[in-house]
C-alpha positions as CSV (number, residue, x, y, z in Angstrom):
1,M,-203.5,-92.3,31.1
2,T,-205.7,-93.4,34.0
3,A,-203.2,-92.1,36.4
4,L,-203.6,-88.6,34.9
5,V,-207.3,-88.6,35.3
6,V,-207.2,-90.0,38.8
7,G,-204.5,-87.4,39.7
8,A,-206.6,-84.6,38.4
9,V,-209.4,-85.3,40.9
10,P,-207.2,-84.6,44.0
11,L,-205.8,-81.5,42.4
12,R,-209.2,-80.1,41.7
13,A,-210.3,-81.1,45.3
14,A,-207.2,-79.4,46.7
15,R,-207.9,-76.3,44.7
16,S,-211.5,-76.2,45.8
17,L,-210.5,-76.7,49.4
18,A,-207.9,-73.8,49.1
19,V,-210.6,-71.6,47.6
20,V,-213.0,-72.4,50.4
21,V,-210.4,-71.8,53.1
22,A,-209.5,-68.5,51.5
23,G,-213.2,-67.6,51.3
24,V,-213.6,-68.4,55.0
25,L,-210.7,-66.1,55.8
26,L,-212.3,-63.4,53.6
27,V,-215.7,-63.7,55.3
28,T,-213.9,-63.6,58.7
29,L,-212.1,-60.5,57.8
30,A,-215.3,-58.9,56.6
31,A,-216.9,-59.7,59.9
32,K,-214.2,-58.0,61.8
33,V,-214.6,-54.7,59.8
34,Q,-217.6,-53.3,61.6
35,I,-219.5,-50.2,62.6
36,P,-221.0,-50.8,66.1
37,F,-224.8,-51.0,66.1
38,W,-227.1,-52.8,68.5
39,P,-228.4,-55.5,68.4
40,V,-226.7,-56.3,65.0
41,P,-223.4,-54.7,64.0
42,M,-222.8,-53.4,60.5
43,T,-220.1,-55.3,58.8
44,L,-218.7,-56.1,55.3
45,H,-220.3,-59.6,55.4
46,T,-222.8,-58.8,52.7
47,L,-220.0,-57.6,50.4
48,A,-218.0,-60.8,50.9
49,I,-220.9,-63.1,50.6
50,M,-222.2,-61.5,47.4
51,A,-218.7,-61.4,45.9
52,L,-218.1,-65.1,46.7
53,A,-221.5,-66.1,45.3
54,V,-221.2,-64.2,42.1
55,G,-217.5,-65.0,41.6
56,L,-217.4,-68.7,42.7
57,G,-220.9,-69.9,41.9
58,P,-223.3,-71.6,44.3
59,R,-221.3,-74.8,45.1
60,L,-218.1,-73.1,46.3
61,A,-220.0,-70.1,47.8
62,V,-222.2,-72.4,49.9
63,A,-219.2,-74.6,50.9
64,T,-217.4,-71.4,52.0
65,V,-220.3,-70.2,54.1
66,L,-220.7,-73.6,55.6
67,G,-217.0,-73.6,56.5
68,Y,-217.3,-70.2,58.0
69,L,-220.4,-71.3,60.1
70,A,-218.7,-74.5,61.1
71,A,-215.6,-72.6,62.3
72,G,-217.8,-70.3,64.3
73,A,-219.9,-73.1,65.8
74,A,-216.6,-74.8,66.8
75,G,-215.8,-71.7,68.9
76,L,-213.3,-69.9,66.6
77,P,-213.7,-66.2,66.9
78,V,-214.8,-65.7,63.3
79,F,-218.0,-63.7,63.8
80,S,-218.3,-60.0,64.3
81,G,-217.9,-59.0,68.0
82,T,-216.4,-62.4,68.9
83,P,-215.1,-63.3,71.4
84,E,-216.4,-60.2,73.3
85,R,-220.1,-61.0,72.5
86,G,-219.7,-64.7,72.9
87,I,-218.5,-67.6,70.7
88,G,-219.7,-70.8,69.2
89,L,-223.3,-72.0,69.2
90,A,-224.3,-69.5,71.9
91,Y,-223.3,-66.6,69.6
92,M,-225.1,-68.2,66.7
93,A,-228.3,-68.5,68.7
94,G,-228.2,-64.8,69.5
95,P,-229.7,-61.9,67.6
96,T,-227.5,-62.3,64.6
97,G,-228.2,-66.0,64.1
98,G,-230.8,-65.4,61.4
99,Y,-228.5,-63.2,59.4
100,L,-225.8,-66.0,59.6
101,A,-228.4,-68.5,58.2
102,G,-229.3,-65.8,55.6
103,Y,-225.7,-65.7,54.4
104,L,-225.9,-69.4,53.7
105,A,-229.2,-69.1,51.8
106,A,-227.9,-66.0,49.9
107,A,-224.7,-67.7,48.9
108,G,-226.7,-70.5,47.2
109,L,-229.5,-68.4,45.8
110,T,-227.2,-65.6,44.5
111,G,-224.7,-68.0,43.1
112,A,-227.4,-69.9,41.2
113,L,-229.3,-66.9,39.9
114,A,-226.1,-65.1,38.8
115,A,-224.6,-67.9,36.9
116,G,-224.2,-67.0,33.2
117,R,-226.0,-63.7,33.6
118,G,-224.9,-60.2,32.6
119,L,-224.5,-57.3,35.0
120,L,-228.2,-56.7,35.4
121,G,-228.8,-60.4,36.1
122,R,-226.0,-60.5,38.7
123,V,-227.3,-57.4,40.4
124,T,-230.8,-58.9,40.5
125,A,-229.4,-62.1,41.9
126,M,-227.6,-60.1,44.6
127,L,-230.8,-58.3,45.5
128,A,-232.6,-61.7,45.8
129,G,-229.8,-62.9,48.1
130,L,-230.1,-59.7,50.1
131,A,-233.8,-60.4,50.5
132,A,-233.0,-63.9,51.8
133,I,-230.5,-62.4,54.3
134,Y,-233.0,-59.9,55.6
135,G,-235.9,-62.3,55.6
136,L,-234.1,-64.9,57.8
137,G,-232.3,-62.2,59.8
138,L,-235.5,-60.2,60.7
139,A,-237.5,-63.3,61.5
140,W,-234.9,-64.5,64.0
141,L,-234.3,-61.0,65.3
142,A,-238.0,-60.8,66.2
143,L,-237.3,-63.3,69.0
144,F,-235.0,-60.7,70.7
145,V,-236.6,-57.3,70.1
146,P,-240.1,-56.0,70.2
147,A,-242.0,-56.7,66.9
148,D,-242.5,-53.0,66.3
149,R,-238.7,-52.4,66.4
150,V,-237.5,-55.2,64.2
151,V,-237.4,-53.3,61.0
152,A,-236.0,-50.2,62.7
153,L,-233.2,-52.1,64.3
154,G,-232.5,-54.9,61.8
155,L,-233.1,-53.4,58.4
156,L,-233.3,-49.7,58.1
157,P,-229.8,-48.9,59.5
158,F,-228.2,-51.4,57.1
159,L,-230.2,-51.2,53.9
160,L,-228.4,-48.3,52.2
161,G,-225.0,-49.7,53.2
162,D,-225.9,-53.1,51.8
163,L,-227.1,-51.6,48.5
164,V,-223.7,-49.8,48.3
165,K,-221.9,-53.1,48.9
166,I,-223.9,-54.7,46.1
167,G,-223.0,-51.8,43.9
168,L,-219.3,-52.3,44.7
169,V,-219.5,-56.0,43.9
170,A,-221.4,-55.2,40.7
171,A,-218.6,-52.7,39.8
172,G,-216.1,-55.5,40.3
173,C,-218.1,-58.0,38.2
174,S,-215.9,-57.4,35.2
175,V,-213.1,-59.3,36.9
176,L,-215.2,-62.0,38.5
177,P,-215.9,-64.1,35.4
178,G,-212.2,-64.3,34.8
179,L,-211.6,-65.4,38.4
180,R,-214.3,-68.1,38.0
181,R,-212.6,-69.5,34.9
182,V,-209.3,-69.7,36.6
183,L,-210.7,-71.5,39.6
184,A,-212.7,-73.9,37.4
185,R,-209.5,-75.3,35.8
């Protein structure tokens, strides 16, 4: 009987690791689908981060974003515009660095606020996560562009698209609770 309990822990850990690796691949793919803007490109990052946070919860969503950031810091070309715009820590210290940190904060915040909530609660959680992304992103971007241009360059071109992405995740929320139950086994 003890062997079954001990054996269940590695299985759960292996499943969690597989989910995190799949999530890192999803976020990387989302980074590569982009519309060129300067200084920050428009990508599907927000859609992937919000879907992971709502679908997996804060623990696995944060682990996924940490894995993604670690892969990028190690020099793997996981970020948008890499390797053309640089790789590793140098890329992370560039204009998009605050948004990358915001993805981590949003994964935890959105996942925690969305847990056990209905559709309206999940949408509100995603809006809070989006505020974290923009708050950290704009603060960091201010180091690279004139203060009077931060909102025009780092928020306005992306806001409508990010709201649409949140709407898409909200529309898919009907399947997310089932996914979360399957992954929790």
